[in-house]
C-alpha positions as CSV (number, residue, x, y, z in Angstrom):
1,X,172.6,41.7,130.6
2,X,169.6,40.3,128.8
3,X,167.8,42.4,126.1
4,X,164.6,42.3,128.2
5,X,166.4,44.0,131.0
6,X,167.7,46.8,128.7
7,X,164.3,47.8,127.3
8,X,163.7,50.6,129.9
9,X,167.0,52.1,128.9
10,X,166.6,52.1,125.2
11,X,165.6,55.2,123.2
12,X,162.5,55.3,121.0
13,X,164.6,54.7,117.9
14,X,166.4,51.8,119.5
15,X,163.1,50.2,120.5
16,X,161.8,50.6,116.9
17,X,164.9,49.0,115.5
18,X,164.7,46.1,118.0
19,X,161.1,45.6,117.2
20,X,161.8,45.4,113.5
21,X,164.6,42.9,114.1
22,X,162.3,40.8,116.4
23,X,159.6,40.7,113.7
24,X,162.2,39.7,111.1
25,X,163.6,37.0,113.4
26,X,160.1,35.7,114.3
27,X,159.4,35.1,110.6
28,X,162.8,33.8,109.4
29,X,165.1,33.1,112.4
30,X,166.1,29.8,114.0
31,X,163.7,28.2,116.5
32,X,165.6,29.8,119.4
33,X,165.5,33.2,117.8
34,X,161.8,32.9,117.0
35,X,161.0,32.0,120.6
36,X,163.0,35.0,121.9
37,X,161.3,37.2,119.4
38,X,157.9,36.0,120.5
39,X,158.8,36.8,124.1
40,X,160.2,40.3,123.2
41,X,157.5,41.6,120.9
42,X,154.7,42.2,123.5
43,X,157.2,43.9,125.8
44,X,158.5,46.0,122.9
45,X,155.0,47.0,121.9
46,X,154.2,48.2,125.4
47,X,157.5,50.1,125.7
48,X,157.0,51.7,122.4
49,X,153.4,52.8,123.3
50,X,154.7,54.3,126.5
51,X,157.6,56.2,124.8
52,X,155.3,57.5,122.1
53,X,152.8,58.7,124.7
54,X,155.6,60.4,126.7
55,X,156.9,62.0,123.6
56,X,153.4,63.3,122.6
57,X,152.8,64.6,126.1
58,X,156.1,66.4,126.1
59,X,155.3,67.9,122.7
60,X,151.9,69.1,123.9
61,X,153.5,70.7,127.0
62,X,156.1,72.4,124.8
63,X,153.4,73.8,122.5
64,X,151.4,75.0,125.5
65,X,154.4,76.8,127.0
66,X,155.3,78.4,123.6
67,X,151.7,79.6,123.2
68,X,151.9,81.2,126.6
69,X,155.2,82.8,125.8
70,X,153.8,84.3,122.6
71,X,150.7,85.5,124.4
72,X,152.8,87.1,127.1
73,X,155.1,88.8,124.5
74,X,152.0,90.2,122.7
75,X,150.6,91.6,125.9
76,X,154.0,93.3,126.6
77,X,154.2,94.7,123.1
78,X,150.6,96.1,123.3
79,X,151.4,97.6,126.7
80,X,154.4,99.5,125.3
């Protein structure tokens, strides 16, 4: 399986590591490695942006849910 095909399955940390490796290879790898890195970097950037946006959205949702839970608990405590 090609690395490009695995991008959707990789975790955020794995994508970050792969991007760092691609940047390194683009600068100091063989001609074939530089070419592959050049092909991978735009795809990795897009995937990283998507993962980070998903992570941020999940964090916002968690905060909202926790805020609602605390507000509900305060209301119950005041009612008692």
